gemmi code that builds the backbone of each chain (N, CA, C; Angstrom):
import gemmi

chains = {
    "A": [
        ("MET", (27.023, 12.546, -22.008), (27.635, 13.089, -20.808), (29.035, 12.549, -20.643)),
        ("GLU", (29.847, 13.309, -19.947), (31.228, 12.820, -19.755), (31.275, 11.573, -18.871)),
        ("GLU", (32.308, 10.789, -19.131), (32.392, 9.494, -18.463), (32.569, 9.630, -16.950)),
        ("ASN", (33.386, 10.615, -16.546), (33.643, 10.721, -15.104), (32.414, 11.200, -14.323)),
        ("LYS", (31.591, 12.012, -14.992), (30.342, 12.461, -14.359), (29.415, 11.248, -14.155)),
        ("VAL", (29.280, 10.438, -15.186), (28.413, 9.259, -15.116), (28.897, 8.325, -14.046)),
        ("ASP", (30.221, 8.090, -14.014), (30.754, 7.166, -13.028), (30.548, 7.699, -11.616)),
        ("MET", (30.674, 9.010, -11.480), (30.454, 9.633, -10.167), (28.998, 9.397, -9.730)),
        ("PHE", (28.100, 9.618, -10.674), (26.667, 9.425, -10.371), (26.393, 7.972, -9.948)),
        ("LEU", (26.985, 7.026, -10.689), (26.731, 5.618, -10.390), (27.412, 5.180, -9.101)),
        ("MET", (28.530, 5.801, -8.788), (29.211, 5.464, -7.552), (28.305, 5.843, -6.365)),
        ("ALA", (27.671, 7.033, -6.503), (26.824, 7.494, -5.398), (25.470, 6.811, -5.387)),
        ("ASN", (24.924, 6.502, -6.581), (23.564, 6.037, -6.635), (23.380, 4.608, -7.140)),
        ("GLY", (24.490, 3.938, -7.437), (24.394, 2.604, -8.010), (23.606, 1.619, -7.155)),
        ("LYS", (23.702, 1.802, -5.812), (23.016, 0.852, -4.928), (21.524, 1.051, -4.907)),
        ("TYR", (21.056, 2.128, -5.539), (19.612, 2.376, -5.569), (18.925, 1.616, -6.714)),
        ("PHE", (19.738, 0.947, -7.550), (19.163, 0.223, -8.688), (19.563, -1.251, -8.608)),
        ("GLU", (18.842, -2.056, -9.360), (19.207, -3.476, -9.476), (20.583, -3.553, -10.131)),
        ("SER", (21.390, -4.488, -9.667), (22.767, -4.510, -10.168), (22.844, -4.765, -11.683)),
        ("MET", (21.830, -5.534, -12.177), (21.898, -5.800, -13.623), (21.485, -4.588, -14.448)),
        ("GLN", (20.851, -3.611, -13.819), (20.448, -2.418, -14.564), (21.573, -1.391, -14.671)),
        ("VAL", (22.555, -1.505, -13.786), (23.569, -0.478, -13.701), (24.353, -0.288, -15.019)),
        ("PRO", (24.812, -1.382, -15.664), (25.523, -1.186, -16.953), (24.657, -0.497, -18.010)),
        ("GLN", (23.368, -0.871, -18.005), (22.438, -0.245, -18.963), (22.283, 1.238, -18.701)),
        ("ILE", (22.125, 1.570, -17.405), (21.971, 2.979, -17.016), (23.236, 3.745, -17.436)),
        ("ARG", (24.400, 3.117, -17.227), (25.647, 3.762, -17.565), (25.726, 4.082, -19.063)),
        ("ASP", (25.392, 3.069, -19.858), (25.395, 3.258, -21.326), (24.482, 4.420, -21.740)),
        ("MET", (23.283, 4.407, -21.132), (22.310, 5.408, -21.531), (22.717, 6.795, -21.064)),
        ("LEU", (23.260, 6.874, -19.848), (23.682, 8.186, -19.362), (24.800, 8.769, -20.201)),
        ("LEU", (25.666, 7.885, -20.732), (26.754, 8.362, -21.578), (26.207, 9.019, -22.856)),
        ("ARG", (25.072, 8.491, -23.292), (24.467, 9.036, -24.512), (23.606, 10.281, -24.286)),
        ("VAL", (23.251, 10.486, -23.010), (22.330, 11.589, -22.699), (23.024, 12.937, -22.837)),
        ("ASP", (22.218, 13.949, -23.180), (22.723, 15.313, -23.330), (23.146, 15.877, -21.966)),
        ("ASP", (24.135, 16.752, -21.977), (24.666, 17.340, -20.744), (23.628, 18.179, -19.978)),
        ("SER", (22.643, 18.708, -20.715), (21.686, 19.619, -20.089), (20.803, 18.883, -19.066)),
        ("LYS", (20.720, 17.564, -19.158), (19.869, 16.808, -18.223), (20.611, 16.453, -16.926)),
        ("TRP", (21.853, 16.815, -16.846), (22.663, 16.440, -15.681), (22.060, 16.939, -14.379)),
        ("VAL", (21.635, 18.225, -14.388), (21.092, 18.803, -13.164), (19.825, 18.042, -12.732)),
        ("MET", (18.987, 17.768, -13.732), (17.736, 17.031, -13.429), (18.034, 15.651, -12.827)),
        ("ILE", (18.984, 14.948, -13.457), (19.302, 13.595, -12.985), (19.899, 13.652, -11.578)),
        ("GLN", (20.710, 14.675, -11.347), (21.315, 14.853, -10.026), (20.271, 15.079, -8.936)),
        ("SER", (19.226, 15.816, -9.320), (18.259, 16.215, -8.305), (17.083, 15.229, -8.205)),
        ("LEU", (17.199, 14.095, -8.883), (16.143, 13.070, -8.754), (16.029, 12.609, -7.306)),
        ("ASN", (14.804, 12.456, -6.850), (14.598, 12.056, -5.451), (14.550, 10.525, -5.364)),
        ("LEU", (15.724, 9.908, -5.447), (15.787, 8.451, -5.386), (15.664, 7.955, -3.953)),
        ("LYS", (14.922, 6.871, -3.788), (14.700, 6.314, -2.436), (15.726, 5.234, -2.133)),
        ("ASN", (16.172, 5.222, -0.914), (17.146, 4.221, -0.474), (16.451, 2.921, -0.091)),
        ("PRO", (16.810, 1.815, -0.754), (16.154, 0.521, -0.453), (16.326, 0.091, 0.993)),
        ("THR", (17.479, 0.408, 1.577), (17.690, -0.009, 2.965), (16.749, 0.732, 3.914)),
        ("THR", (16.552, 2.024, 3.650), (15.613, 2.808, 4.479), (14.226, 2.201, 4.393)),
        ("SER", (13.820, 1.856, 3.147), (12.463, 1.324, 3.036), (12.348, -0.038, 3.722)),
        ("LEU", (13.450, -0.795, 3.747), (13.415, -2.076, 4.477), (13.241, -1.843, 5.972)),
        ("ILE", (13.941, -0.846, 6.490), (13.813, -0.530, 7.917), (12.381, -0.090, 8.245)),
        ("VAL", (11.857, 0.795, 7.373), (10.485, 1.278, 7.573), (9.518, 0.110, 7.495)),
        ("SER", (9.778, -0.822, 6.564), (8.920, -1.976, 6.390), (8.937, -2.854, 7.622)),
        ("LEU", (10.125, -3.002, 8.222), (10.223, -3.858, 9.409), (9.507, -3.214, 10.609)),
        ("LEU", (9.602, -1.872, 10.678), (9.042, -1.211, 11.860), (7.551, -0.891, 11.700)),
        ("ALA", (7.177, -0.386, 10.519), (5.791, 0.079, 10.371), (5.149, -0.535, 9.159)),
        ("GLY", (5.545, -1.762, 8.844), (5.022, -2.421, 7.645), (3.533, -2.688, 7.718)),
        ("SER", (3.049, -3.011, 8.943), (1.627, -3.353, 9.011), (0.729, -2.136, 8.903)),
        ("LEU", (1.323, -0.933, 8.926), (0.517, 0.264, 8.685), (0.652, 0.722, 7.229)),
        ("GLY", (1.471, 0.024, 6.453), (1.589, 0.363, 5.040), (2.500, 1.532, 4.765)),
        ("ILE", (3.222, 2.029, 5.797), (4.021, 3.220, 5.643), (5.092, 3.039, 4.553)),
        ("ASP", (5.649, 1.797, 4.475), (6.692, 1.523, 3.488), (6.169, 1.742, 2.072)),
        ("ARG", (4.961, 1.272, 1.809), (4.374, 1.432, 0.483), (4.071, 2.899, 0.185)),
        ("PHE", (3.557, 3.621, 1.185), (3.321, 5.058, 1.014), (4.635, 5.763, 0.684)),
        ("MET", (5.714, 5.330, 1.358), (6.992, 6.014, 1.222), (7.543, 5.907, -0.178)),
        ("ILE", (7.440, 4.732, -0.776), (8.002, 4.605, -2.140), (7.042, 5.099, -3.221)),
        ("GLY", (5.847, 5.534, -2.831), (4.959, 6.156, -3.795), (3.840, 5.236, -4.293)),
        ("ASP", (3.727, 4.031, -3.703), (2.628, 3.145, -4.033), (1.422, 3.444, -3.150)),
        ("THR", (0.795, 4.626, -3.383), (-0.245, 5.070, -2.453), (-1.414, 4.098, -2.399)),
        ("GLY", (-1.802, 3.599, -3.566), (-2.976, 2.714, -3.619), (-2.728, 1.464, -2.797)),
        ("LEU", (-1.576, 0.824, -2.991), (-1.245, -0.383, -2.213), (-1.111, -0.051, -0.736)),
        ("GLY", (-0.577, 1.161, -0.461), (-0.446, 1.584, 0.929), (-1.764, 1.641, 1.630)),
        ("ILE", (-2.790, 2.196, 0.953), (-4.135, 2.295, 1.552), (-4.663, 0.896, 1.796)),
        ("GLY", (-4.467, 0.005, 0.817), (-4.903, -1.373, 0.978), (-4.271, -2.048, 2.169)),
        ("LYS", (-2.973, -1.803, 2.312), (-2.216, -2.425, 3.399), (-2.626, -1.855, 4.747)),
        ("LEU", (-2.857, -0.549, 4.772), (-3.229, 0.123, 6.039), (-4.592, -0.348, 6.521)),
        ("LEU", (-5.552, -0.454, 5.609), (-6.921, -0.753, 6.015), (-7.129, -2.233, 6.329)),
        ("THR", (-6.214, -3.086, 5.924), (-6.401, -4.512, 6.242), (-5.403, -4.976, 7.289)),
        ("CYS", (-4.867, -4.018, 8.022), (-3.884, -4.339, 9.086), (-2.717, -5.106, 8.476)),
        ("GLY", (-2.123, -4.547, 7.446), (-0.988, -5.174, 6.808), (-1.342, -6.423, 6.016)),
        ("GLY", (-2.480, -6.347, 5.330), (-2.885, -7.482, 4.494), (-2.995, -8.767, 5.305)),
        ("PHE", (-3.768, -8.711, 6.382), (-3.994, -9.856, 7.289), (-2.683, -10.376, 7.865)),
        ("GLY", (-1.684, -9.506, 7.947), (-0.403, -9.887, 8.553), (0.518, -10.590, 7.566)),
        ("ILE", (-0.063, -11.159, 6.520), (0.780, -11.938, 5.583), (1.585, -10.998, 4.674)),
        ("TRP", (0.869, -10.020, 4.136), (1.493, -9.075, 3.207), (2.684, -8.360, 3.886)),
        ("THR", (2.516, -8.050, 5.179), (3.602, -7.381, 5.898), (4.884, -8.201, 5.805)),
        ("ILE", (4.735, -9.534, 6.072), (5.909, -10.399, 6.039), (6.446, -10.524, 4.636)),
        ("VAL", (5.549, -10.688, 3.655), (5.985, -10.800, 2.248), (6.725, -9.555, 1.829)),
        ("ASP", (6.242, -8.402, 2.289), (6.854, -7.136, 1.885), (8.244, -6.922, 2.495)),
        ("TRP", (8.545, -7.593, 3.610), (9.886, -7.479, 4.143), (10.894, -7.935, 3.095)),
        ("PHE", (10.474, -8.906, 2.271), (11.386, -9.455, 1.263), (11.243, -8.756, -0.085)),
        ("LEU", (10.091, -8.154, -0.337), (9.853, -7.543, -1.629), (10.162, -6.055, -1.703)),
        ("ILE", (10.194, -5.391, -0.532), (10.188, -3.924, -0.563), (11.463, -3.341, -1.187)),
        ("GLN", (12.606, -4.030, -0.958), (13.857, -3.500, -1.534), (13.791, -3.524, -3.060)),
        ("GLY", (13.287, -4.653, -3.609), (13.135, -4.742, -5.047), (12.159, -3.727, -5.576)),
        ("ALA", (11.061, -3.539, -4.825), (10.036, -2.582, -5.248), (10.601, -1.167, -5.270)),
        ("THR", (11.428, -0.846, -4.263), (12.047, 0.478, -4.197), (12.959, 0.697, -5.405)),
        ("LYS", (13.787, -0.331, -5.708), (14.697, -0.222, -6.842), (13.938, -0.065, -8.143)),
        ("LYS", (12.805, -0.751, -8.240), (11.989, -0.649, -9.446), (11.424, 0.760, -9.589)),
        ("LYS", (10.985, 1.308, -8.443), (10.469, 2.691, -8.472), (11.546, 3.675, -8.918)),
        ("ASN", (12.767, 3.473, -8.397), (13.892, 4.330, -8.776), (14.161, 4.229, -10.277)),
        ("TRP", (14.081, 3.011, -10.788), (14.278, 2.758, -12.228), (13.220, 3.493, -13.025)),
        ("GLU", (11.952, 3.446, -12.549), (10.877, 4.147, -13.248), (11.120, 5.652, -13.203)),
        ("LYS", (11.707, 6.117, -12.098), (11.907, 7.552, -11.919), (12.974, 8.094, -12.875)),
        ("ILE", (13.988, 7.257, -13.114), (15.089, 7.760, -13.968), (14.792, 7.596, -15.454)),
        ("GLN", (13.795, 6.767, -15.773), (13.462, 6.487, -17.190), (13.304, 7.728, -18.070)),
        ("PRO", (12.458, 8.681, -17.661), (12.235, 9.813, -18.586), (13.479, 10.609, -18.928)),
        ("TYR", (14.527, 10.506, -18.087), (15.711, 11.335, -18.311), (16.804, 10.647, -19.144)),
        ("ILE", (16.715, 9.307, -19.197), (17.832, 8.653, -19.908), (17.441, 8.188, -21.306)),
        ("TYR", (16.175, 8.365, -21.661), (15.797, 7.971, -23.034), (15.740, 9.181, -23.966)),
    ],
    "B": [
        ("MET", (2.833, 0.122, -11.571), (2.269, -1.248, -11.589), (1.469, -1.441, -12.863)),
        ("ASN", (1.762, -2.536, -13.573), (1.032, -2.708, -14.820), (-0.342, -3.370, -14.596)),
        ("ARG", (-1.147, -3.341, -15.637), (-2.568, -3.675, -15.524), (-2.795, -5.092, -15.006)),
        ("ASN", (-2.184, -6.094, -15.653), (-2.464, -7.460, -15.308), (-2.053, -7.800, -13.883)),
        ("LYS", (-0.876, -7.254, -13.506), (-0.376, -7.504, -12.155), (-1.369, -6.942, -11.117)),
        ("LEU", (-1.798, -5.714, -11.369), (-2.736, -5.048, -10.454), (-4.026, -5.830, -10.342)),
        ("TYR", (-4.542, -6.261, -11.508), (-5.836, -6.966, -11.511), (-5.724, -8.284, -10.738)),
        ("LEU", (-4.635, -8.996, -11.019), (-4.437, -10.281, -10.328), (-4.325, -10.071, -8.831)),
        ("PHE", (-3.556, -9.043, -8.479), (-3.318, -8.769, -7.071), (-4.625, -8.422, -6.366)),
        ("VAL", (-5.383, -7.463, -6.937), (-6.624, -7.037, -6.298), (-7.599, -8.194, -6.211)),
        ("PHE", (-7.644, -9.007, -7.275), (-8.553, -10.154, -7.283), (-8.234, -11.101, -6.148)),
        ("PHE", (-6.976, -11.480, -6.006), (-6.611, -12.425, -4.964), (-6.735, -11.821, -3.569)),
        ("PHE", (-6.502, -10.519, -3.499), (-6.635, -9.827, -2.227), (-8.111, -9.861, -1.785)),
        ("CYS", (-8.998, -9.595, -2.737), (-10.425, -9.652, -2.425), (-10.840, -11.080, -2.067)),
        ("LEU", (-10.280, -12.062, -2.740), (-10.578, -13.466, -2.482), (-10.181, -13.809, -1.052)),
        ("THR", (-8.955, -13.392, -0.667), (-8.511, -13.608, 0.717), (-9.479, -12.944, 1.697)),
        ("GLY", (-9.912, -11.735, 1.308), (-10.856, -11.012, 2.136), (-12.162, -11.778, 2.316)),
        ("TYR", (-12.651, -12.382, 1.217), (-13.872, -13.158, 1.287), (-13.727, -14.342, 2.251)),
        ("PHE", (-12.572, -15.040, 2.128), (-12.337, -16.170, 3.029), (-12.298, -15.692, 4.474)),
        ("TRP", (-11.621, -14.597, 4.647), (-11.450, -14.033, 5.996), (-12.815, -13.678, 6.600)),
        ("ILE", (-13.613, -12.968, 5.807), (-14.941, -12.555, 6.287), (-15.831, -13.794, 6.477)),
        ("GLY", (-15.717, -14.743, 5.533), (-16.519, -15.972, 5.634), (-16.201, -16.725, 6.914)),
        ("TYR", (-14.919, -16.745, 7.273), (-14.503, -17.451, 8.487), (-15.060, -16.786, 9.719)),
        ("HIS", (-15.166, -15.421, 9.683), (-15.646, -14.696, 10.834), (-17.136, -14.388, 10.793)),
        ("TYR", (-17.791, -14.813, 9.701), (-19.163, -14.370, 9.437), (-20.133, -14.693, 10.597)),
        ("ASN", (-20.064, -15.917, 11.079), (-21.023, -16.314, 12.110), (-20.525, -16.052, 13.524)),
        ("LYS", (-19.233, -15.738, 13.624), (-18.695, -15.457, 14.966), (-19.246, -14.148, 15.515)),
        ("ALA", (-19.462, -13.187, 14.606), (-19.886, -11.864, 15.042), (-21.371, -11.810, 15.252)),
        ("ALA", (-21.886, -12.706, 16.111), (-23.331, -12.751, 16.322), (-23.779, -11.538, 17.137)),
        ("ASP", (-22.909, -11.067, 17.986), (-23.271, -9.938, 18.844), (-22.704, -8.655, 18.235)),
        ("PHE", (-23.596, -7.789, 17.759), (-23.109, -6.615, 17.057), (-23.037, -5.370, 17.957)),
        ("SER", (-23.464, -5.555, 19.210), (-23.462, -4.362, 20.068), (-22.020, -3.998, 20.394)),
        ("ILE", (-21.807, -2.709, 20.419), (-20.439, -2.247, 20.656), (-20.167, -2.195, 22.157)),
        ("LYS", (-19.064, -2.720, 22.548), (-18.732, -2.640, 23.981), (-17.214, -2.655, 24.132)),
        ("LYS", (-16.838, -2.231, 25.322), (-15.403, -2.211, 25.567), (-14.926, -3.632, 25.821)),
        ("GLU", (-13.972, -4.048, 25.045), (-13.531, -5.428, 25.233), (-12.079, -5.551, 24.732)),
        ("THR", (-11.485, -6.625, 25.183), (-10.145, -6.889, 24.653), (-10.299, -8.027, 23.634)),
        ("THR", (-9.746, -7.822, 22.483), (-9.876, -8.845, 21.458), (-8.601, -9.661, 21.414)),
        ("SER", (-8.710, -10.838, 20.867), (-7.509, -11.648, 20.675), (-6.880, -11.219, 19.358)),
        ("PHE", (-5.775, -10.516, 19.443), (-5.119, -10.030, 18.223), (-4.353, -11.213, 17.627)),
        ("ASP", (-5.055, -12.065, 16.896), (-4.397, -13.286, 16.473), (-3.626, -13.111, 15.169)),
        ("PHE", (-4.008, -12.177, 14.367), (-3.334, -12.092, 13.074), (-2.560, -10.821, 12.889)),
        ("CYS", (-2.908, -9.781, 13.661), (-2.304, -8.501, 13.403), (-0.894, -8.456, 14.022)),
        ("LEU", (0.117, -8.345, 13.173), (1.496, -8.329, 13.651), (1.729, -7.160, 14.593)),
        ("PHE", (1.183, -6.009, 14.170), (1.407, -4.767, 14.922), (0.932, -4.921, 16.363)),
        ("SER", (-0.330, -5.363, 16.508), (-0.860, -5.443, 17.867), (-0.283, -6.597, 18.666)),
        ("SER", (0.086, -7.694, 17.980), (0.644, -8.770, 18.772), (2.081, -8.447, 19.213)),
        ("LEU", (2.754, -7.599, 18.466), (4.100, -7.231, 18.860), (4.095, -6.129, 19.914)),
        ("THR", (3.226, -5.131, 19.715), (3.274, -3.965, 20.604), (2.186, -3.994, 21.654)),
        ("GLY", (1.146, -4.791, 21.453), (0.035, -4.816, 22.393), (-0.897, -3.645, 22.248)),
        ("VAL", (-0.669, -2.844, 21.190), (-1.469, -1.661, 20.974), (-2.295, -1.908, 19.712)),
        ("PRO", (-3.582, -1.615, 19.712), (-4.379, -1.819, 18.480), (-3.948, -0.886, 17.363)),
        ("CYS", (-4.025, -1.349, 16.146), (-3.623, -0.500, 15.005), (-4.844, 0.228, 14.458)),
        ("PRO", (-4.662, 1.167, 13.535), (-5.769, 1.974, 13.037), (-6.853, 1.149, 12.354)),
        ("SER", (-6.536, -0.066, 11.934), (-7.553, -0.830, 11.226), (-8.217, -1.915, 12.109)),
        ("CYS", (-7.966, -1.829, 13.429), (-8.603, -2.785, 14.332), (-10.116, -2.555, 14.296)),
        ("GLY", (-10.858, -3.625, 14.220), (-12.311, -3.514, 14.141), (-12.836, -3.590, 12.728)),
        ("MET", (-11.904, -3.667, 11.780), (-12.328, -3.699, 10.378), (-13.088, -4.964, 10.049)),
        ("THR", (-12.602, -6.117, 10.550), (-13.308, -7.382, 10.278), (-14.732, -7.349, 10.804)),
        ("ARG", (-14.874, -6.916, 12.065), (-16.213, -6.869, 12.639), (-17.073, -5.844, 11.911)),
        ("SER", (-16.427, -4.749, 11.458), (-17.201, -3.745, 10.729), (-17.736, -4.320, 9.419)),
        ("VAL", (-16.879, -5.023, 8.682), (-17.320, -5.572, 7.389), (-18.339, -6.677, 7.580)),
        ("THR", (-18.121, -7.536, 8.613), (-19.128, -8.568, 8.843), (-20.473, -7.962, 9.241)),
        ("SER", (-20.429, -6.899, 10.076), (-21.681, -6.217, 10.436), (-22.359, -5.687, 9.188)),
        ("ALA", (-21.585, -5.079, 8.297), (-22.152, -4.536, 7.065), (-22.739, -5.668, 6.209)),
        ("ALA", (-22.050, -6.807, 6.207), (-22.537, -7.937, 5.402), (-23.827, -8.484, 5.985)),
        ("HIS", (-24.018, -8.359, 7.305), (-25.276, -8.784, 7.919), (-26.355, -7.709, 7.770)),
        ("GLY", (-25.970, -6.556, 7.318), (-26.942, -5.472, 7.129), (-27.045, -4.549, 8.326)),
        ("HIS", (-26.163, -4.674, 9.294), (-26.176, -3.778, 10.461), (-25.265, -2.574, 10.188)),
        ("TRP", (-25.812, -1.587, 9.506), (-24.974, -0.474, 9.039), (-24.443, 0.372, 10.174)),
        ("ILE", (-25.315, 0.600, 11.179), (-24.914, 1.503, 12.265), (-23.764, 0.889, 13.071)),
        ("SER", (-23.915, -0.405, 13.406), (-22.851, -1.025, 14.217), (-21.583, -1.161, 13.379)),
        ("SER", (-21.760, -1.305, 12.056), (-20.585, -1.310, 11.179), (-19.815, -0.016, 11.281)),
        ("LEU", (-20.566, 1.092, 11.264), (-19.924, 2.401, 11.396), (-19.262, 2.552, 12.754)),
        ("GLN", (-19.880, 1.949, 13.784), (-19.299, 2.082, 15.116), (-18.015, 1.266, 15.270)),
        ("TRP", (-17.993, 0.104, 14.645), (-16.787, -0.711, 14.743), (-15.628, -0.063, 14.030)),
        ("HIS", (-15.877, 0.376, 12.801), (-14.823, 1.084, 12.050), (-15.493, 1.975, 11.021)),
        ("PRO", (-15.247, 3.289, 11.044), (-15.947, 4.205, 10.142), (-15.697, 3.919, 8.658)),
        ("LEU", (-14.575, 3.241, 8.338), (-14.285, 3.000, 6.938), (-14.697, 1.597, 6.512)),
        ("GLY", (-15.346, 0.871, 7.423), (-15.724, -0.531, 7.106), (-16.687, -0.636, 5.929)),
        ("ILE", (-17.621, 0.324, 5.867), (-18.602, 0.276, 4.771), (-17.919, 0.492, 3.438)),
        ("LEU", (-16.932, 1.430, 3.419), (-16.154, 1.647, 2.190), (-15.460, 0.346, 1.749)),
        ("MET", (-14.869, -0.320, 2.751), (-14.177, -1.574, 2.459), (-15.140, -2.621, 1.920)),
        ("PHE", (-16.333, -2.669, 2.561), (-17.362, -3.619, 2.147), (-17.773, -3.377, 0.685)),
        ("LEU", (-17.968, -2.078, 0.368), (-18.353, -1.722, -1.005), (-17.236, -2.080, -1.972)),
        ("ALA", (-15.977, -1.804, -1.577), (-14.846, -2.099, -2.443), (-14.783, -3.595, -2.721)),
        ("MET", (-15.005, -4.391, -1.662), (-14.959, -5.835, -1.833), (-16.078, -6.314, -2.731)),
        ("LEU", (-17.202, -5.617, -2.668), (-18.328, -6.017, -3.530), (-18.097, -5.623, -4.992)),
        ("VAL", (-17.536, -4.435, -5.193), (-17.502, -3.834, -6.530), (-16.270, -4.243, -7.323)),
        ("PHE", (-15.086, -4.308, -6.645), (-13.835, -4.477, -7.382), (-13.757, -5.773, -8.213)),
        ("PRO", (-14.046, -6.963, -7.631), (-13.908, -8.172, -8.447), (-14.777, -8.181, -9.725)),
        ("PRO", (-16.101, -7.817, -9.622), (-16.870, -7.781, -10.886), (-16.332, -6.732, -11.875)),
        ("TRP", (-15.849, -5.608, -11.343), (-15.293, -4.553, -12.170), (-14.084, -5.095, -12.947)),
        ("ILE", (-13.207, -5.796, -12.219), (-12.009, -6.360, -12.849), (-12.380, -7.390, -13.894)),
        ("ALA", (-13.388, -8.246, -13.543), (-13.821, -9.279, -14.465), (-14.357, -8.624, -15.753)),
        ("TRP", (-15.137, -7.592, -15.571), (-15.726, -6.857, -16.713), (-14.605, -6.269, -17.576)),
        ("ASP", (-13.620, -5.682, -16.905), (-12.481, -5.078, -17.641), (-11.733, -6.128, -18.446)),
        ("VAL", (-11.496, -7.298, -17.791), (-10.728, -8.353, -18.468), (-11.504, -8.880, -19.673)),
        ("LEU", (-12.820, -9.051, -19.471), (-13.650, -9.593, -20.570), (-13.739, -8.619, -21.745)),
        ("ARG", (-13.869, -7.335, -21.429), (-14.044, -6.325, -22.493), (-12.694, -5.787, -22.980)),
        ("ARG", (-11.608, -6.296, -22.410), (-10.239, -5.847, -22.768), (-10.095, -4.316, -22.598)),
        ("LYS", (-10.581, -3.830, -21.511), (-10.466, -2.396, -21.219), (-9.573, -2.232, -19.995)),
        ("ASN", (-9.285, -0.967, -19.631), (-8.523, -0.755, -18.394), (-9.110, 0.371, -17.562)),
        ("THR", (-10.442, 0.338, -17.409), (-11.117, 1.384, -16.619), (-10.710, 1.311, -15.141)),
        ("PHE", (-10.507, 0.063, -14.643), (-10.137, -0.062, -13.222), (-8.723, 0.487, -12.979)),
        ("LEU", (-7.846, 0.224, -13.935), (-6.466, 0.746, -13.822), (-6.475, 2.273, -13.783)),
        ("ILE", (-7.305, 2.865, -14.658), (-7.396, 4.347, -14.698), (-7.935, 4.860, -13.355)),
        ("PHE", (-8.952, 4.146, -12.837), (-9.543, 4.511, -11.558), (-8.484, 4.456, -10.446)),
        ("TYR", (-7.683, 3.371, -10.483), (-6.635, 3.173, -9.462), (-5.605, 4.282, -9.523)),
        ("GLN", (-5.198, 4.624, -10.750), (-4.178, 5.680, -10.899), (-4.720, 7.016, -10.470)),
        ("LYS", (-6.017, 7.274, -10.805), (-6.608, 8.563, -10.394), (-6.729, 8.655, -8.885)),
        ("THR", (-7.088, 7.504, -8.239), (-7.177, 7.487, -6.777), (-5.805, 7.794, -6.165)),
        ("GLU", (-4.754, 7.166, -6.716), (-3.419, 7.390, -6.209), (-3.065, 8.885, -6.309)),
        ("LYS", (-3.325, 9.479, -7.498), (-3.045, 10.901, -7.699), (-3.795, 11.761, -6.716)),
        ("PHE", (-5.074, 11.367, -6.497), (-5.942, 12.139, -5.580), (-5.339, 12.180, -4.177)),
        ("PHE", (-4.907, 10.990, -3.692), (-4.414, 10.923, -2.349), (-3.008, 11.481, -2.202)),
        ("GLN", (-2.308, 11.677, -3.339), (-0.977, 12.224, -3.264), (-0.977, 13.739, -3.177)),
        ("GLN", (-2.164, 14.357, -3.405), (-2.233, 15.805, -3.247), (-2.054, 16.137, -1.750)),
        ("LYS", (-1.323, 17.198, -1.482), (-0.957, 17.481, -0.104), (-2.164, 17.660, 0.829)),
        ("PRO", (-3.157, 18.534, 0.472), (-4.296, 18.745, 1.382), (-5.025, 17.445, 1.675)),
        ("VAL", (-5.268, 16.664, 0.595), (-6.005, 15.404, 0.771), (-5.217, 14.438, 1.676)),
        ("ALA", (-3.887, 14.387, 1.435), (-3.049, 13.487, 2.238), (-3.106, 13.880, 3.691)),
        ("ILE", (-3.022, 15.193, 3.972), (-3.023, 15.645, 5.374), (-4.332, 15.298, 6.052)),
        ("VAL", (-5.456, 15.592, 5.338), (-6.781, 15.274, 5.905), (-6.897, 13.771, 6.168)),
        ("SER", (-6.434, 12.938, 5.191), (-6.560, 11.490, 5.391), (-5.740, 11.026, 6.578)),
        ("ILE", (-4.530, 11.584, 6.722), (-3.710, 11.204, 7.871), (-4.423, 11.541, 9.181)),
        ("PHE", (-5.062, 12.717, 9.214), (-5.759, 13.088, 10.435), (-6.958, 12.171, 10.690)),
        ("VAL", (-7.649, 11.783, 9.624), (-8.783, 10.846, 9.793), (-8.298, 9.539, 10.372)),
        ("ILE", (-7.192, 9.011, 9.795), (-6.666, 7.735, 10.261), (-6.204, 7.838, 11.735)),
        ("LEU", (-5.550, 8.998, 12.036), (-5.087, 9.182, 13.413), (-6.281, 9.245, 14.384)),
        ("ALA", (-7.354, 9.923, 13.934), (-8.558, 10.030, 14.779), (-9.135, 8.639, 15.050)),
        ("ILE", (-9.170, 7.813, 13.983), (-9.684, 6.448, 14.157), (-8.788, 5.654, 15.096)),
        ("TRP", (-7.498, 5.907, 14.970), (-6.546, 5.195, 15.842), (-6.769, 5.556, 17.311)),
        ("VAL", (-6.926, 6.867, 17.551), (-7.141, 7.333, 18.927), (-8.445, 6.691, 19.479)),
        ("MET", (-9.464, 6.655, 18.613), (-10.735, 6.034, 19.006), (-10.508, 4.563, 19.376)),
        ("ASN", (-9.709, 3.862, 18.552), (-9.421, 2.458, 18.818), (-8.649, 2.284, 20.117)),
        ("LEU", (-7.704, 3.209, 20.353), (-6.904, 3.119, 21.585), (-7.809, 3.222, 22.802)),
        ("PHE", (-8.753, 4.171, 22.739), (-9.681, 4.332, 23.877), (-10.562, 3.113, 24.037)),
        ("ARG", (-10.893, 2.490, 22.882), (-11.840, 1.369, 22.961), (-11.175, 0.103, 23.498)),
        ("TYR", (-9.949, -0.161, 23.075), (-9.387, -1.469, 23.379), (-8.396, -1.474, 24.530)),
        ("LEU", (-7.915, -0.291, 24.923), (-6.911, -0.313, 25.994), (-7.546, -0.133, 27.366)),
    ],
}
model = gemmi.Model(1)
for chain_id, residues in chains.items():
    chain = gemmi.Chain(chain_id)
    for i, (resn, *xyz) in enumerate(residues, 1):
        res = gemmi.Residue()
        res.name, res.seqid = resn, gemmi.SeqId(i, " ")
        for name, pos in zip(("N", "CA", "C"), xyz):
            atom = gemmi.Atom()
            atom.name, atom.element = name, gemmi.Element(name[0])
            atom.pos, atom.b_iso = gemmi.Position(*pos), 0.0
            res.add_atom(atom)
        chain.add_residue(res)
    model.add_chain(chain)
structure = gemmi.Structure()
structure.add_model(model)
structure.setup_entities()
């Protein structure tokens, strides 16, 4: 793909990934065929800040986990009242990383 | 989520659950259902908002099930028996998987996730949870 397209993508979406993954994503996107551009553009990436807000407000109901696609963990969190209250607090610190990891998993099939 | 992480997590989660239920095991001597205010000592949601959350009554439901009082377990929380069964079945299942070097539990977990991600199932589950919540609101407020 062209360099300016990749840089544009990373400028808009760089914050959705771990900072150390960004150079790797850039390298891989440069090697990717142009036909995947539309797919990569339309990826439904989740914003880590949004999930942090959701986690702070409705963490004990597991909504944050449901939102990023961890349905199984979400059910566990919902039925135990936020994992006995402890998991809720732990997730305030983990949810941003978990969201970025999910985004990384989402982009995987398109950049390899 | 990879296999080992999931297994470790579920195992320790169940372990915490056992300690939790063990701590409350003898407290729930009275299984009759009645309108009461509980001390929301651990639930962040209810201690912050003063409103019971959809899983209020789960501890009493599981302890009732552990004592063999199935009906009162259902009355405390309709999903308590499911939770009780999960707590009984998951740790041995994981141990069996680890010993036999298989990943049947992981496959089960992924299939459950897929099942609940289907739109009709998700909508029905949300309504069930909301219904339980409304029931809890009437019971505790």
